[in-house]
N, C-alpha and C positions, 0 to 999 in steps of 0.2 A: 504493500499499499504506500508506495513512495510518494505519489502525488498528493494523496490525502494527508499524509503526515507532514509533508512540506507545506501544504496549505494551512494546516492547523498551526504549525510553528510560525509561519510568516504573519499570521493574523493575531498571534498571542505573544510570543516571546521575541520574534525576529531572528532567533538563532535557528538555522536550518541544517538538516542533514540530507546529503545528496548521494546518488549513486555515482560510481566512478566515471562512467562514460554515458553519453546520451543513448537512450534506448526507448522503444515504445512502452507505453503503460498498459497494464493488464485491464481488461474490461471491468472487472470488479472494482479496481482502483478508480477508474474513471467514473463509475456509477456512484461510488462513495464520495468522491470529490464533488460531483455535481450536487449531491444532496447537501453537502456542507456549504457550497456556494449559494444554493437556493436559500438556505437558512440565513446566511450572512447578508444576502440581498435584502431579505425582509427586514433584518435589523438595521442595516445601513440606510434603507429607504426612509426610515423614521426621522432621519436627520435632515432630509430635504424639505424646503419650505412649501413645495407643491407635490402633487402625486408623482411618484417616481415612475420611470418607464418600466414596463414589465420585464421579468427575468427572461433572458435569452441564454438558454443552456449551452448551445454550440459556441457562442461568443465567449461566455464565461470560462468554459473549459479550454478553448483555444488560448485565451489570454493567460490562463494559469500555467498551461504547459509551456507557452512562450517564455513566461517569467522563469520557470524552473530551468529551462535549457539556457536561458541567458545567464543565470547565476552559474551554471556549470561551465559555460564557455568563458565567463569572466574569471573564474577561479582556476580552471585548468589550462587557460590560454590556448585552447584549440581554435586557432584563428584561420584555419584553412577555409577558404570561401565555400568550398563544396560542402563541408560539414555545417557551416553556418546556414547555408541555403536549405539544407535538409531539415535542420532543427527549427529554424526561425522562418517558417513560411507565412505568407500573408493570410489573412482571414478569408475564407472561401465564400462567406455569405455577404449579404448586403449590410452596409454600415448604417444602420438605423439608430434612432435614439435608444431603443432597447439593447442593441448590440453595444453601443457606446457605453452605456451605464453598466451593463453586465461585465464587459471587459475591464472597465475601470476598477472594479472591485479588487483586482490584483495588479492591473497595469499602473495604478497610482504609485506603485513601488518602483517602477522602472526608471524614472529620472535619476534616482540615487545610483542605480547601477550604471546608467549612462555616464554620470559624472565620474564614477570610479573607473570605468573603462577608458574614458578620455584622459584621466590622470595617469593611467598606466601606459597607454599607447594611443595618443590622440588620432593617429592616422590609420589605425588598423581596421580590418574588415568588420569587426563586431560593432565598433563605433559607427561606421558608415551605415550598417544595417539598422541600428537603433535610431539614428537620425532620420532615416527614411520612414520608419514606422511612426516616429513622432509627428510627421506631417499628416498622417492619416488619422491619428487619435489625439487631437489637440487638447481635449479635456484632461487627459492623463499626463500631458507633457507641458503643462504651464511652467514657464521658466526656461524652456528650450526654444530656440529661434523657430518661428513659424514662417514658412515660405508663402509669399503672397499668392502663388499659383495654387495653393491648397485651400483657397477660401471656401470651396464647396464643403469640405469636411467640417470646418468651423461653423458654417452656416447651419448645418444640421443641429449642432449644439445650441446655437443662439436662437433657433426657431422653437426650441422646446421649453415650456414654462418652468420646468424643474431643473433642467441642465443649464439653462442660461444663468440663473443666479449662482449656481454652484461653480460655474466657470469664472464668473466675475469675482466671486469670493476668493478663488484660488489665485487669480491675478493679483488681488490685493494682498493676500497672505504672502505670496512669493515676491512681491514688489517687482513684478514683471513690467519694466518700463517699456520694453519694445511693444508689448501688446497693449498696455494701457494708453500708450500714445497714439494708437491707431484711431483715425477719425470715427470709425464705426463703433469702437469700444470705449473711447474716452468718456462719452456722455453716460454710458452704462456704469462705468467705474465711479464717476462723479456722483451719480444718483445713489449708488450703493454706499459710498462714503458718507453722503449726507452732511450733517453738521459735525461729523467726527473726523473730517479729513486731516485737520491739524494734528490729531493724535494718531490716527491709523496710518497716514501716509503724508508726513509733513511737507515733502517736496513735490507732491503730485502736481500742483499747479505750476511749478517752476519748469517742468519739462512737457507740459500738456497745453495745447492751444485749443480752446473750445470756441465754437462759433457762437 
């Protein structure tokens, strides 16, 4: 039950145990991991200000396996592009609000791994792969540069009444100037800050030009 144990550890202690080499997970392990993710989704959804997107099991399981293999590759330094391509595949389904939120249950831990990988070897294949994924899943990668050509992925987040405030809150928490300064995001950030801007983000007005 490697994936299930990994999921439990990452959500509770943050100290994980991994297999030595990337390998497929047993069906019983995937089934148990899905049940854990479904329960975590129900718990996490209570923190959103609006009704959360429904649970998307394929997206949640894909993201958890992606995270597991990313930790393996970061620690084992298996940086062969073929291995990375096999382990870190793109999501096969449609990137809907349900997929975005379900994947984020574990994808929210990926930016820390990206920073670790960049610190160890800024130009390696793992970093390149994670930066590409960051463009497709902007909710989970606040703080990572967002390419303007990937506006469609961000638009799905901003169109959802629960994901939009969650996204803006993360921009504020991460003090993501690059995103907060965007013309379509700055008013949303300002509205979220309200009368607390001086406390929550003292220099927000200094780098933001609002119409």
